[in-house]
N, CA, C and O atoms as a GROMACS GRO file, in nm:
protein
  660
    1MET      N    1  15.724  18.956  13.053
    1MET     CA    2  15.780  18.829  13.032
    1MET      C    3  15.831  18.782  13.155
    1MET      O    4  15.911  18.850  13.219
    2LYS      N    5  15.787  18.657  13.200
    2LYS     CA    6  15.848  18.598  13.329
    2LYS      C    7  15.979  18.534  13.301
    2LYS      O    8  16.008  18.483  13.193
    3THR      N    9  16.052  18.541  13.399
    3THR     CA   10  16.190  18.471  13.390
    3THR      C   11  16.201  18.365  13.501
    3THR      O   12  16.141  18.383  13.607
    4LEU      N   13  16.269  18.267  13.482
    4LEU     CA   14  16.293  18.169  13.588
    4LEU      C   15  16.405  18.207  13.674
    4LEU      O   16  16.502  18.262  13.622
    5SER      N   17  16.404  18.184  13.798
    5SER     CA   18  16.510  18.212  13.895
    5SER      C   19  16.622  18.120  13.860
    5SER      O   20  16.606  18.022  13.787
    6LEU      N   21  16.745  18.156  13.918
    6LEU     CA   22  16.855  18.070  13.892
    6LEU      C   23  16.846  17.940  13.961
    6LEU      O   24  16.900  17.839  13.915
    7THR      N   25  16.780  17.942  14.067
    7THR     CA   26  16.752  17.806  14.146
    7THR      C   27  16.661  17.714  14.067
    7THR      O   28  16.683  17.593  14.061
    8ALA      N   29  16.565  17.769  14.009
    8ALA     CA   30  16.470  17.681  13.929
    8ALA      C   31  16.542  17.629  13.806
    8ALA      O   32  16.524  17.513  13.769
    9VAL      N   33  16.627  17.715  13.742
    9VAL     CA   34  16.704  17.662  13.620
    9VAL      C   35  16.791  17.547  13.667
    9VAL      O   36  16.792  17.442  13.603
   10PHE      N   37  16.867  17.563  13.778
   10PHE     CA   38  16.957  17.456  13.820
   10PHE      C   39  16.874  17.327  13.856
   10PHE      O   40  16.917  17.215  13.829
   11ALA      N   41  16.766  17.346  13.912
   11ALA     CA   42  16.676  17.233  13.960
   11ALA      C   43  16.623  17.158  13.833
   11ALA      O   44  16.629  17.035  13.824
   12LEU      N   45  16.572  17.237  13.737
   12LEU     CA   46  16.528  17.168  13.617
   12LEU      C   47  16.648  17.101  13.533
   12LEU      O   48  16.630  17.000  13.465
   13GLY      N   49  16.767  17.164  13.543
   13GLY     CA   50  16.882  17.114  13.483
   13GLY      C   51  16.922  16.973  13.552
   13GLY      O   52  16.949  16.874  13.484
   14ALA      N   53  16.922  16.972  13.681
   14ALA     CA   54  16.950  16.845  13.754
   14ALA      C   55  16.848  16.738  13.730
   14ALA      O   56  16.886  16.622  13.719
   15ILE      N   57  16.721  16.771  13.722
   15ILE     CA   58  16.618  16.675  13.686
   15ILE      C   59  16.637  16.627  13.548
   15ILE      O   60  16.625  16.507  13.525
   16PHE      N   61  16.665  16.710  13.454
   16PHE     CA   62  16.686  16.666  13.321
   16PHE      C   63  16.811  16.576  13.304
   16PHE      O   64  16.807  16.475  13.233
   17GLY      N   65  16.922  16.615  13.372
   17GLY     CA   66  17.043  16.535  13.381
   17GLY      C   67  17.019  16.397  13.438
   17GLY      O   68  17.067  16.298  13.384
   18LEU      N   69  16.946  16.390  13.547
   18LEU     CA   70  16.917  16.255  13.592
   18LEU      C   71  16.831  16.170  13.502
   18LEU      O   72  16.858  16.050  13.490
   19VAL      N   73  16.736  16.222  13.442
   19VAL     CA   74  16.646  16.154  13.348
   19VAL      C   75  16.734  16.101  13.232
   19VAL      O   76  16.735  15.982  13.204
   20VAL      N   77  16.808  16.193  13.164
   20VAL     CA   78  16.884  16.162  13.049
   20VAL      C   79  16.996  16.066  13.088
   20VAL      O   80  17.019  15.963  13.024
   21GLY      N   81  17.066  16.104  13.196
   21GLY     CA   82  17.179  16.024  13.242
   21GLY      C   83  17.147  15.871  13.284
   21GLY      O   84  17.228  15.780  13.271
   22SER      N   85  17.029  15.858  13.332
   22SER     CA   86  16.990  15.717  13.374
   22SER      C   87  16.953  15.625  13.257
   22SER      O   88  16.957  15.502  13.268
   23ALA      N   89  16.916  15.691  13.141
   23ALA     CA   90  16.886  15.613  13.030
   23ALA      C   91  17.017  15.545  12.969
   23ALA      O   92  17.004  15.448  12.893
   24TRP      N   93  17.141  15.596  13.002
   24TRP     CA   94  17.254  15.535  12.957
   24TRP      C   95  17.309  15.438  13.051
   24TRP      O   96  17.406  15.371  13.016
   25LEU      N   97  17.254  15.422  13.176
   25LEU     CA   98  17.305  15.331  13.263
   25LEU      C   99  17.245  15.186  13.223
   25LEU      O  100  17.129  15.177  13.183
   26PRO      N  101  17.328  15.077  13.237
   26PRO     CA  102  17.271  14.946  13.209
   26PRO      C  103  17.167  14.902  13.300
   26PRO      O  104  17.174  14.934  13.419
   27ALA      N  105  17.071  14.831  13.255
   27ALA     CA  106  16.956  14.791  13.339
   27ALA      C  107  16.984  14.646  13.381
   27ALA      O  108  17.042  14.568  13.306
   28ARG      N  109  16.941  14.614  13.505
   28ARG     CA  110  16.962  14.480  13.550
   28ARG      C  111  16.840  14.387  13.533
   28ARG      O  112  16.728  14.429  13.562
   29ALA      N  113  16.857  14.274  13.490
   29ALA     CA  114  16.760  14.183  13.469
   29ALA      C  115  16.701  14.139  13.594
   29ALA      O  116  16.771  14.120  13.694
   30GLU      N  117  16.571  14.121  13.593
   30GLU     CA  118  16.510  14.059  13.715
   30GLU      C  119  16.504  13.910  13.726
   30GLU      O  120  16.481  13.853  13.832
   31MET      N  121  16.527  13.845  13.605
   31MET     CA  122  16.514  13.700  13.597
   31MET      C  123  16.656  13.641  13.573
   31MET      O  124  16.730  13.693  13.490
   32LYS      N  125  16.691  13.539  13.642
   32LYS     CA  126  16.822  13.481  13.622
   32LYS      C  127  16.805  13.390  13.498
   32LYS      O  128  16.695  13.348  13.460
   33GLN      N  129  16.929  13.362  13.437
   33GLN     CA  130  16.925  13.291  13.309
   33GLN      C  131  16.865  13.147  13.324
   33GLN      O  132  16.792  13.099  13.237
   34GLU      N  133  16.896  13.085  13.432
   34GLU     CA  134  16.843  12.951  13.458
   34GLU      C  135  16.689  12.943  13.478
   34GLU      O  136  16.626  12.841  13.450
   35GLU      N  137  16.637  13.049  13.526
   35GLU     CA  138  16.492  13.064  13.537
   35GLU      C  139  16.426  13.074  13.394
   35GLU      O  140  16.311  13.032  13.379
   36MET      N  141  16.495  13.130  13.288
   36MET     CA  142  16.442  13.144  13.163
   36MET      C  143  16.411  13.002  13.102
   36MET      O  144  16.313  12.982  13.030
   37TRP      N  145  16.500  12.910  13.138
   37TRP     CA  146  16.493  12.779  13.070
   37TRP      C  147  16.414  12.666  13.157
   37TRP      O  148  16.400  12.550  13.118
   38ARG      N  149  16.369  12.711  13.268
   38ARG     CA  150  16.289  12.619  13.356
   38ARG      C  151  16.152  12.607  13.294
   38ARG      O  152  16.092  12.705  13.249
   39PRO      N  153  16.103  12.480  13.293
   39PRO     CA  154  15.962  12.466  13.235
   39PRO      C  155  15.857  12.522  13.321
   39PRO      O  156  15.870  12.525  13.443
   40TYR      N  157  15.751  12.570  13.258
   40TYR     CA  158  15.638  12.619  13.323
   40TYR      C  159  15.514  12.540  13.282
   40TYR      O  160  15.509  12.492  13.169
   41GLN      N  161  15.420  12.525  13.363
   41GLN     CA  162  15.299  12.447  13.345
   41GLN      C  163  15.189  12.550  13.283
   41GLN      O  164  15.165  12.658  13.338
   42LEU      N  165  15.129  12.511  13.172
   42LEU     CA  166  15.018  12.595  13.116
   42LEU      C  167  14.901  12.488  13.103
   42LEU      O  168  14.923  12.374  13.062
   43SER      N  169  14.785  12.532  13.137
   43SER     CA  170  14.664  12.451  13.103
   43SER      C  171  14.643  12.463  12.955
   43SER      O  172  14.697  12.551  12.888
   44GLN      N  173  14.562  12.369  12.905
   44GLN     CA  174  14.515  12.381  12.765
   44GLN      C  175  14.447  12.512  12.740
   44GLN      O  176  14.474  12.577  12.640
   45GLU      N  177  14.360  12.551  12.829
   45GLU     CA  178  14.300  12.680  12.814
   45GLU      C  179  14.400  12.802  12.796
   45GLU      O  180  14.388  12.886  12.708
   46GLU      N  181  14.497  12.801  12.889
   46GLU     CA  182  14.588  12.913  12.879
   46GLU      C  183  14.673  12.898  12.750
   46GLU      O  184  14.705  12.999  12.688
   47TRP      N  185  14.710  12.778  12.710
   47TRP     CA  186  14.788  12.752  12.585
   47TRP      C  187  14.701  12.800  12.466
   47TRP      O  188  14.748  12.876  12.382
   48LEU      N  189  14.578  12.755  12.459
   48LEU     CA  190  14.483  12.794  12.345
   48LEU      C  191  14.463  12.944  12.350
   48LEU      O  192  14.466  13.006  12.243
   49GLN      N  193  14.446  13.000  12.450
   49GLN     CA  194  14.428  13.162  12.453
   49GLN      C  195  14.556  13.221  12.397
   49GLN      O  196  14.547  13.306  12.308
   50THR      N  197  14.673  13.180  12.442
   50THR     CA  198  14.789  13.228  12.401
   50THR      C  199  14.802  13.216  12.236
   50THR      O  200  14.829  13.311  12.162
   51GLN      N  201  14.780  13.093  12.198
   51GLN     CA  202  14.774  13.067  12.045
   51GLN      C  203  14.677  13.151  11.970
   51GLN      O  204  14.707  13.194  11.858
   52LEU      N  205  14.556  13.178  12.027
   52LEU     CA  206  14.464  13.256  11.972
   52LEU      C  207  14.505  13.408  11.953
   52LEU      O  208  14.480  13.474  11.853
   53GLN      N  209  14.571  13.452  12.063
   53GLN     CA  210  14.620  13.593  12.066
   53GLN      C  211  14.736  13.613  11.967
   53GLN      O  212  14.749  13.721  11.909
   54ILE      N  213  14.812  13.520  11.949
   54ILE     CA  214  14.928  13.523  11.856
   54ILE      C  215  14.858  13.529  11.713
   54ILE      O  216  14.889  13.612  11.627
   55MET      N  217  14.760  13.429  11.697
   55MET     CA  218  14.700  13.415  11.570
   55MET      C  219  14.639  13.550  11.528
   55MET      O  220  14.652  13.590  11.413
   56GLY      N  221  14.573  13.619  11.619
   56GLY     CA  222  14.506  13.746  11.594
   56GLY      C  223  14.611  13.854  11.558
   56GLY      O  224  14.582  13.942  11.478
   57LEU      N  225  14.737  13.847  11.619
   57LEU     CA  226  14.839  13.943  11.575
   57LEU      C  227  14.894  13.918  11.443
   57LEU      O  228  14.924  14.008  11.366
   58MET      N  229  14.906  13.793  11.418
   58MET     CA  230  14.960  13.750  11.280
   58MET      C  231  14.857  13.778  11.152
   58MET      O  232  14.892  13.799  11.035
   59SER      N  233  14.733  13.774  11.198
   59SER     CA  234  14.627  13.783  11.094
   59SER      C  235  14.592  13.933  11.070
   59SER      O  236  14.523  13.962  10.972
   60SER      N  237  14.639  14.034  11.161
   60SER     CA  238  14.615  14.165  11.150
   60SER      C  239  14.713  14.224  11.043
   60SER      O  240  14.822  14.173  11.015
   61ASP      N  241  14.661  14.343  10.985
   61ASP     CA  242  14.735  14.420  10.882
   61ASP      C  243  14.711  14.565  10.904
   61ASP      O  244  14.653  14.606  11.004
   62SER      N  245  14.754  14.642  10.812
   62SER     CA  246  14.735  14.790  10.819
   62SER      C  247  14.601  14.834  10.815
   62SER      O  248  14.575  14.948  10.855
   63LYS      N  249  14.497  14.748  10.767
   63LYS     CA  250  14.361  14.801  10.762
   63LYS      C  251  14.264  14.740  10.860
   63LYS      O  252  14.152  14.786  10.881
   64ARG      N  253  14.318  14.624  10.922
   64ARG     CA  254  14.218  14.567  11.024
   64ARG      C  255  14.302  14.491  11.119
   64ARG      O  256  14.414  14.450  11.088
   65ARG      N  257  14.241  14.472  11.246
   65ARG     CA  258  14.296  14.391  11.343
   65ARG      C  259  14.202  14.288  11.382
   65ARG      O  260  14.081  14.309  11.387
   66PHE      N  261  14.258  14.168  11.410
   66PHE     CA  262  14.179  14.059  11.464
   66PHE      C  263  14.209  14.027  11.616
   66PHE      O  264  14.324  14.024  11.658
   67PHE      N  265  14.104  14.004  11.693
   67PHE     CA  266  14.117  13.969  11.831
   67PHE      C  267  14.039  13.856  11.858
   67PHE      O  268  13.929  13.848  11.804
   68PHE      N  269  14.080  13.761  11.940
   68PHE     CA  270  14.021  13.637  11.987
   68PHE      C  271  14.020  13.616  12.121
   68PHE      O  272  14.127  13.622  12.182
   69PHE      N  273  13.906  13.591  12.187
   69PHE     CA  274  13.894  13.561  12.338
   69PHE      C  275  13.827  13.429  12.348
   69PHE      O  276  13.725  13.396  12.288
   70LEU      N  277  13.897  13.355  12.434
   70LEU     CA  278  13.842  13.224  12.477
   70LEU      C  279  13.759  13.239  12.595
   70LEU      O  280  13.809  13.296  12.692
   71THR      N  281  13.638  13.195  12.601
   71THR     CA  282  13.553  13.202  12.722
   71THR      C  283  13.493  13.058  12.752
   71THR      O  284  13.487  12.968  12.668
   72LYS      N  285  13.454  13.051  12.872
   72LYS     CA  286  13.407  12.912  12.916
   72LYS      C  287  13.283  12.940  13.001
   72LYS      O  288  13.285  13.020  13.095
   73LYS      N  289  13.172  12.871  12.963
   73LYS     CA  290  13.041  12.883  13.043
   73LYS      C  291  12.980  12.741  13.049
   73LYS      O  292  12.943  12.682  12.948
   74ASP      N  293  12.972  12.690  13.174
   74ASP     CA  294  12.906  12.552  13.201
   74ASP      C  295  12.978  12.446  13.124
   74ASP      O  296  12.918  12.365  13.053
   75LYS      N  297  13.106  12.446  13.139
   75LYS     CA  298  13.195  12.337  13.067
   75LYS      C  299  13.197  12.340  12.912
   75LYS      O  300  13.243  12.247  12.846
   76ALA      N  301  13.147  12.450  12.858
   76ALA     CA  302  13.139  12.468  12.711
   76ALA      C  303  13.229  12.588  12.680
   76ALA      O  304  13.216  12.695  12.740
   77TYR      N  305  13.321  12.567  12.583
   77TYR     CA  306  13.409  12.668  12.540
   77TYR      C  307  13.352  12.741  12.420
   77TYR      O  308  13.280  12.680  12.340
   78ARG      N  309  13.384  12.873  12.403
   78ARG     CA  310  13.338  12.953  12.301
   78ARG      C  311  13.448  13.051  12.263
   78ARG      O  312  13.519  13.099  12.351
   79VAL      N  313  13.462  13.081  12.144
   79VAL     CA  314  13.570  13.170  12.094
   79VAL      C  315  13.489  13.304  12.047
   79VAL      O  316  13.396  13.296  11.967
   80GLU      N  317  13.528  13.416  12.098
   80GLU     CA  318  13.463  13.549  12.057
   80GLU      C  319  13.565  13.607  11.964
   80GLU      O  320  13.676  13.632  12.009
   81GLY      N  321  13.538  13.629  11.838
   81GLY     CA  322  13.629  13.693  11.753
   81GLY      C  323  13.586  13.832  11.726
   81GLY      O  324  13.467  13.863  11.725
   82GLN      N  325  13.683  13.919  11.703
   82GLN     CA  326  13.646  14.062  11.662
   82GLN      C  327  13.728  14.098  11.547
   82GLN      O  328  13.849  14.078  11.554
   83ILE      N  329  13.678  14.148  11.447
   83ILE     CA  330  13.748  14.209  11.336
   83ILE      C  331  13.729  14.364  11.349
   83ILE      O  332  13.616  14.411  11.345
   84HIS      N  333  13.833  14.438  11.362
   84HIS     CA  334  13.830  14.573  11.373
   84HIS      C  335  13.886  14.642  11.258
   84HIS      O  336  14.007  14.637  11.236
   85PHE      N  337  13.800  14.713  11.176
   85PHE     CA  338  13.851  14.787  11.066
   85PHE      C  339  13.910  14.931  11.120
   85PHE      O  340  13.841  15.011  11.183
   86LEU      N  341  14.023  14.947  11.092
   86LEU     CA  342  14.087  15.076  11.149
   86LEU      C  343  14.027  15.207  11.081
   86LEU      O  344  14.024  15.314  11.142
   87HIS      N  345  13.980  15.194  10.954
   87HIS     CA  346  13.911  15.304  10.895
   87HIS      C  347  13.781  15.261  10.837
   87HIS      O  348  13.774  15.178  10.746
   88ALA      N  349  13.676  15.321  10.893
   88ALA     CA  350  13.534  15.284  10.842
   88ALA      C  351  13.532  15.317  10.697
   88ALA      O  352  13.457  15.252  10.625
   89GLU      N  353  13.605  15.409  10.647
   89GLU     CA  354  13.602  15.446  10.505
   89GLU      C  355  13.627  15.329  10.416
   89GLU      O  356  13.569  15.319  10.308
   90GLU      N  357  13.719  15.234  10.462
   90GLU     CA  358  13.750  15.118  10.383
   90GLU      C  359  13.621  15.035  10.343
   90GLU      O  360  13.609  14.978  10.235
   91LEU      N  361  13.529  15.034  10.440
   91LEU     CA  362  13.399  14.964  10.414
   91LEU      C  363  13.305  15.045  10.348
   91LEU      O  364  13.230  14.996  10.264
   92ASP      N  365  13.303  15.182  10.382
   92ASP     CA  366  13.199  15.271  10.329
   92ASP      C  367  13.212  15.286  10.175
   92ASP      O  368  13.113  15.319  10.109
   93ARG      N  369  13.324  15.265  10.121
   93ARG     CA  370  13.342  15.286   9.980
   93ARG      C  371  13.273  15.180   9.887
   93ARG      O  372  13.262  15.194   9.765
   94PHE      N  373  13.228  15.075   9.958
   94PHE     CA  374  13.158  14.972   9.887
   94PHE      C  375  13.006  14.977   9.922
   94PHE      O  376  12.963  15.031  10.023
   95ASN      N  377  12.930  14.916   9.831
   95ASN     CA  378  12.781  14.907   9.847
   95ASN      C  379  12.757  14.806   9.960
   95ASN      O  380  12.848  14.735  10.004
   96ARG      N  381  12.634  14.802  10.002
   96ARG     CA  382  12.599  14.713  10.113
   96ARG      C  383  12.632  14.568  10.086
   96ARG      O  384  12.703  14.506  10.165
   97PRO      N  385  12.581  14.510   9.972
   97PRO     CA  386  12.614  14.363   9.937
   97PRO      C  387  12.769  14.344   9.946
   97PRO      O  388  12.815  14.247  10.006
   98ALA      N  389  12.846  14.431   9.890
   98ALA     CA  390  12.994  14.413   9.883
   98ALA      C  391  13.048  14.417  10.029
   98ALA      O  392  13.133  14.336  10.066
   99ARG      N  393  12.995  14.513  10.110
   99ARG     CA  394  13.039  14.528  10.248
   99ARG      C  395  13.021  14.387  10.324
   99ARG      O  396  13.106  14.336  10.397
  100ARG      N  397  12.898  14.338  10.295
  100ARG     CA  398  12.860  14.213  10.368
  100ARG      C  399  12.957  14.103  10.324
  100ARG      O  400  13.003  14.023  10.406
  101GLY      N  401  12.988  14.098  10.193
  101GLY     CA  402  13.088  13.991  10.148
  101GLY      C  403  13.216  14.011  10.206
  101GLY      O  404  13.278  13.913  10.249
  102ILE      N  405  13.266  14.135  10.213
  102ILE     CA  406  13.396  14.158  10.289
  102ILE      C  407  13.393  14.104  10.426
  102ILE      O  408  13.484  14.029  10.463
  103CYS      N  409  13.298  14.137  10.501
  103CYS     CA  410  13.278  14.099  10.638
  103CYS      C  411  13.266  13.938  10.654
  103CYS      O  412  13.335  13.876  10.734
  104VAL      N  413  13.174  13.879  10.570
  104VAL     CA  414  13.161  13.730  10.560
  104VAL      C  415  13.292  13.665  10.536
  104VAL      O  416  13.330  13.574  10.609
  105GLN      N  417  13.362  13.708  10.439
  105GLN     CA  418  13.488  13.652  10.383
  105GLN      C  419  13.585  13.644  10.503
  105GLN      O  420  13.643  13.540  10.534
  106ASN      N  421  13.600  13.769  10.572
  106ASN     CA  422  13.701  13.774  10.681
  106ASN      C  423  13.653  13.676  10.798
  106ASN      O  424  13.731  13.602  10.857
  107ILE      N  425  13.516  13.682  10.825
  107ILE     CA  426  13.468  13.593  10.928
  107ILE      C  427  13.498  13.438  10.900
  107ILE      O  428  13.544  13.362  10.985
  108GLU      N  429  13.466  13.404  10.770
  108GLU     CA  430  13.487  13.255  10.739
  108GLU      C  431  13.634  13.221  10.741
  108GLU      O  432  13.669  13.112  10.784
  109ASN      N  433  13.724  13.312  10.696
  109ASN     CA  434  13.870  13.277  10.705
  109ASN      C  435  13.915  13.276  10.846
  109ASN      O  436  13.995  13.191  10.885
  110GLY      N  437  13.863  13.375  10.929
  110GLY     CA  438  13.903  13.360  11.078
  110GLY      C  439  13.854  13.239  11.150
  110GLY      O  440  13.921  13.178  11.233
  111SER      N  441  13.723  13.205  11.110
  111SER     CA  442  13.672  13.076  11.173
  111SER      C  443  13.747  12.961  11.134
  111SER      O  444  13.772  12.877  11.221
  112GLN      N  445  13.786  12.944  11.015
  112GLN     CA  446  13.871  12.833  10.970
  112GLN      C  447  14.004  12.828  11.059
  112GLN      O  448  14.044  12.724  11.111
  113LEU      N  449  14.064  12.942  11.068
  113LEU     CA  450  14.190  12.947  11.155
  113LEU      C  451  14.170  12.912  11.298
  113LEU      O  452  14.256  12.848  11.359
  114VAL      N  453  14.050  12.955  11.358
  114VAL     CA  454  14.020  12.924  11.492
  114VAL      C  455  14.000  12.777  11.512
  114VAL      O  456  14.054  12.714  11.603
  115GLU      N  457  13.920  12.725  11.424
  115GLU     CA  458  13.897  12.569  11.431
  115GLU      C  459  14.017  12.499  11.420
  115GLU      O  460  14.036  12.407  11.499
  116ALA      N  461  14.110  12.529  11.329
  116ALA     CA  462  14.229  12.456  11.315
  116ALA      C  463  14.318  12.472  11.438
  116ALA      O  464  14.379  12.376  11.483
  117THR      N  465  14.325  12.590  11.490
  117THR     CA  466  14.399  12.605  11.619
  117THR      C  467  14.344  12.534  11.731
  117THR      O  468  14.421  12.477  11.808
  118VAL      N  469  14.215  12.530  11.748
  118VAL     CA  470  14.149  12.451  11.852
  118VAL      C  471  14.188  12.297  11.839
  118VAL      O  472  14.227  12.230  11.935
  119LYS      N  473  14.174  12.253  11.717
  119LYS     CA  474  14.208  12.103  11.698
  119LYS      C  475  14.343  12.079  11.728
  119LYS      O  476  14.370  11.977  11.791
  120ARG      N  477  14.445  12.165  11.689
  120ARG     CA  478  14.590  12.148  11.699
  120ARG      C  479  14.638  12.165  11.845
  120ARG      O  480  14.723  12.088  11.890
  121CYS      N  481  14.584  12.265  11.920
  121CYS     CA  482  14.634  12.300  12.044
  121CYS      C  483  14.561  12.249  12.169
  121CYS      O  484  14.620  12.251  12.277
  122ALA      N  485  14.435  12.204  12.160
  122ALA     CA  486  14.354  12.181  12.279
  122ALA      C  487  14.266  12.063  12.261
  122ALA      O  488  14.147  12.079  12.233
  123PRO      N  489  14.322  11.937  12.275
  123PRO     CA  490  14.246  11.816  12.258
  123PRO      C  491  14.115  11.821  12.349
  123PRO      O  492  14.007  11.787  12.301
  124ILE      N  493  14.124  11.862  12.474
  124ILE     CA  494  14.010  11.870  12.558
  124ILE      C  495  13.902  11.960  12.513
  124ILE      O  496  13.785  11.923  12.524
  125VAL      N  497  13.931  12.074  12.466
  125VAL     CA  498  13.843  12.169  12.421
  125VAL      C  499  13.784  12.121  12.291
  125VAL      O  500  13.665  12.140  12.267
  126ARG      N  501  13.860  12.061  12.210
  126ARG     CA  502  13.807  12.019  12.074
  126ARG      C  503  13.703  11.917  12.085
  126ARG      O  504  13.626  11.901  11.990
  127GLN      N  505  13.694  11.838  12.201
  127GLN     CA  506  13.601  11.729  12.216
  127GLN      C  507  13.450  11.787  12.201
  127GLN      O  508  13.360  11.725  12.144
  128THR      N  509  13.435  11.909  12.258
  128THR     CA  510  13.297  11.962  12.262
  128THR      C  511  13.282  12.084  12.166
  128THR      O  512  13.174  12.142  12.155
  129PHE      N  513  13.381  12.118  12.104
  129PHE     CA  514  13.390  12.252  12.029
  129PHE      C  515  13.322  12.233  11.890
  129PHE      O  516  13.365  12.151  11.809
  130ASP      N  517  13.216  12.314  11.866
  130ASP     CA  518  13.150  12.311  11.730
  130ASP      C  519  13.161  12.449  11.668
  130ASP      O  520  13.099  12.544  11.716
  131ALA      N  521  13.243  12.461  11.560
  131ALA     CA  522  13.271  12.597  11.506
  131ALA      C  523  13.152  12.674  11.466
  131ALA      O  524  13.151  12.798  11.470
  132GLN      N  525  13.048  12.600  11.424
  132GLN     CA  526  12.924  12.671  11.377
  132GLN      C  527  12.851  12.742  11.494
  132GLN      O  528  12.789  12.846  11.474
  133LYS      N  529  12.860  12.687  11.608
  133LYS     CA  530  12.782  12.745  11.729
  133LYS      C  531  12.878  12.799  11.831
  133LYS      O  532  12.831  12.875  11.916
  134ASP      N  533  12.996  12.772  11.834
  134ASP     CA  534  13.098  12.810  11.944
  134ASP      C  535  13.189  12.928  11.901
  134ASP      O  536  13.273  12.973  11.978
  135ILE      N  537  13.171  12.978  11.775
  135ILE     CA  538  13.250  13.094  11.734
  135ILE      C  539  13.156  13.206  11.708
  135ILE      O  540  13.067  13.193  11.624
  136VAL      N  541  13.172  13.314  11.775
  136VAL     CA  542  13.087  13.434  11.764
  136VAL      C  543  13.172  13.548  11.714
  136VAL      O  544  13.281  13.568  11.767
  137TRP      N  545  13.128  13.622  11.619
  137TRP     CA  546  13.202  13.735  11.561
  137TRP      C  547  13.132  13.869  11.582
  137TRP      O  548  13.010  13.881  11.581
  138ARG      N  549  13.217  13.970  11.601
  138ARG     CA  550  13.171  14.108  11.616
  138ARG      C  551  13.270  14.191  11.513
  138ARG      O  552  13.393  14.185  11.519
  139VAL      N  553  13.206  14.260  11.431
  139VAL     CA  554  13.282  14.344  11.328
  139VAL      C  555  13.251  14.481  11.376
  139VAL      O  556  13.136  14.518  11.403
  140THR      N  557  13.370  14.566  11.389
  140THR     CA  558  13.370  14.701  11.434
  140THR      C  559  13.456  14.776  11.340
  140THR      O  560  13.544  14.722  11.273
  141ALA      N  561  13.427  14.904  11.337
  141ALA     CA  562  13.500  15.007  11.242
  141ALA      C  563  13.526  15.137  11.327
  141ALA      O  564  13.448  15.175  11.414
  142GLU      N  565  13.634  15.198  11.297
  142GLU     CA  566  13.658  15.332  11.362
  142GLU      C  567  13.643  15.432  11.262
  142GLU      O  568  13.692  15.428  11.150
  143ARG      N  569  13.566  15.529  11.314
  143ARG     CA  570  13.519  15.648  11.243
  143ARG      C  571  13.537  15.769  11.330
  143ARG      O  572  13.478  15.776  11.438
  144ASP      N  573  13.622  15.872  11.287
  144ASP     CA  574  13.640  15.987  11.368
  144ASP      C  575  13.679  15.964  11.516
  144ASP      O  576  13.632  16.029  11.610
  145GLY      N  577  13.774  15.861  11.529
  145GLY     CA  578  13.820  15.830  11.658
  145GLY      C  579  13.731  15.749  11.743
  145GLY      O  580  13.766  15.716  11.856
  146ARG      N  581  13.612  15.715  11.692
  146ARG     CA  582  13.519  15.637  11.777
  146ARG      C  583  13.499  15.506  11.708
  146ARG      O  584  13.502  15.492  11.586
  147VAL      N  585  13.476  15.401  11.803
  147VAL     CA  586  13.458  15.264  11.748
  147VAL      C  587  13.304  15.228  11.741
  147VAL      O  588  13.235  15.242  11.842
  148ALA      N  589  13.256  15.188  11.639
  148ALA     CA  590  13.106  15.161  11.619
  148ALA      C  591  13.103  15.004  11.582
  148ALA      O  592  13.196  14.950  11.522
  149ASP      N  593  12.995  14.942  11.622
  149ASP     CA  594  12.965  14.806  11.581
  149ASP      C  595  12.914  14.818  11.440
  149ASP      O  596  12.837  14.909  11.410
  150VAL      N  597  12.956  14.725  11.349
  150VAL     CA  598  12.917  14.714  11.216
  150VAL      C  599  12.824  14.606  11.198
  150VAL      O  600  12.713  14.626  11.148
  151ALA      N  601  12.869  14.476  11.240
  151ALA     CA  602  12.796  14.353  11.217
  151ALA      C  603  12.826  14.250  11.321
  151ALA      O  604  12.925  14.259  11.394
  152ARG      N  605  12.735  14.144  11.328
  152ARG     CA  606  12.761  14.032  11.414
  152ARG      C  607  12.738  13.901  11.332
  152ARG      O  608  12.667  13.897  11.231
  153TRP      N  609  12.803  13.797  11.384
  153TRP     CA  610  12.794  13.666  11.323
  153TRP      C  611  12.773  13.564  11.432
  153TRP      O  612  12.862  13.544  11.516
  154GLU      N  613  12.656  13.500  11.433
  154GLU     CA  614  12.638  13.408  11.533
  154GLU      C  615  12.553  13.282  11.486
  154GLU      O  616  12.448  13.301  11.425
  155HIS      N  617  12.595  13.163  11.512
  155HIS     CA  618  12.530  13.037  11.468
  155HIS      C  619  12.525  13.042  11.316
  155HIS      O  620  12.425  13.000  11.259
  156GLY      N  621  12.625  13.090  11.252
  156GLY     CA  622  12.626  13.095  11.104
  156GLY      C  623  12.534  13.198  11.041
  156GLY      O  624  12.503  13.187  10.922
  157GLU      N  625  12.488  13.299  11.117
  157GLU     CA  626  12.401  13.402  11.070
  157GLU      C  627  12.474  13.531  11.078
  157GLU      O  628  12.544  13.557  11.176
  158PHE      N  629  12.458  13.617  10.972
  158PHE     CA  630  12.523  13.739  10.964
  158PHE      C  631  12.403  13.843  10.988
  158PHE      O  632  12.293  13.826  10.935
  159SER      N  633  12.430  13.945  11.064
  159SER     CA  634  12.325  14.048  11.088
  159SER      C  635  12.412  14.187  11.102
  159SER      O  636  12.523  14.193  11.156
  160TRP      N  637  12.344  14.292  11.048
  160TRP     CA  638  12.397  14.414  11.058
  160TRP      C  639  12.370  14.478  11.198
  160TRP      O  640  12.260  14.459  11.250
  161ALA      N  641  12.462  14.550  11.260
  161ALA     CA  642  12.444  14.608  11.386
  161ALA      C  643  12.335  14.721  11.380
  161ALA      O  644  12.254  14.739  11.471
  162ASP      N  645  12.341  14.793  11.268
  162ASP     CA  646  12.253  14.899  11.232
  162ASP      C  647  12.185  14.869  11.106
  162ASP      O  648  12.250  14.868  11.002
  163GLN      N  649  12.048  14.843  11.108
  163GLN     CA  650  11.977  14.793  10.995
  163GLN      C  651  11.982  14.886  10.871
  163GLN      O  652  11.947  14.849  10.759
  164GLU      N  653  12.029  15.016  10.901
  164GLU     CA  654  12.034  15.117  10.790
  164GLU      C  655  12.152  15.096  10.697
  164GLU      O  656  12.154  15.146  10.584
  165ARG      N  657  12.253  15.021  10.746
  165ARG     CA  658  12.372  14.998  10.674
  165ARG      C  659  12.351  14.928  10.540
  165ARG      O  660  12.447  14.902  10.467
   0.00000   0.00000   0.00000
């Protein structure tokens, strides 16, 4: 059996004391109070992306997570939504038509929220935004610690990622 030298014990004790002791010291804020209340400029894109992220967090629950990403290509905006089921077993216990129904229902509800958020938060984006073609969905599920694609939704069309599902 190996033993630690007295010097090693004191060194470990000193490191432990510094780590534990520093946790009790008050931390200093980096931002002054007057800076907290100063207005900041956000573009409509930044504001919409922030609102979409908040909406994703608020729509998530213990079984699934929602993520929304705003992208822009050639002056056209697009929202990429992702529904991630934390446990594939939640979907596997249903037959294929029922799984499709669950996915489509979540996609349709999410699309309505996205469309309402775009209309409310981004007048410039809403001018060219068409929910049928500008919202794309990806459905994923976690199985044995790995994320797998389950389905896609694009231009109002549902498709399985793996045709054997």
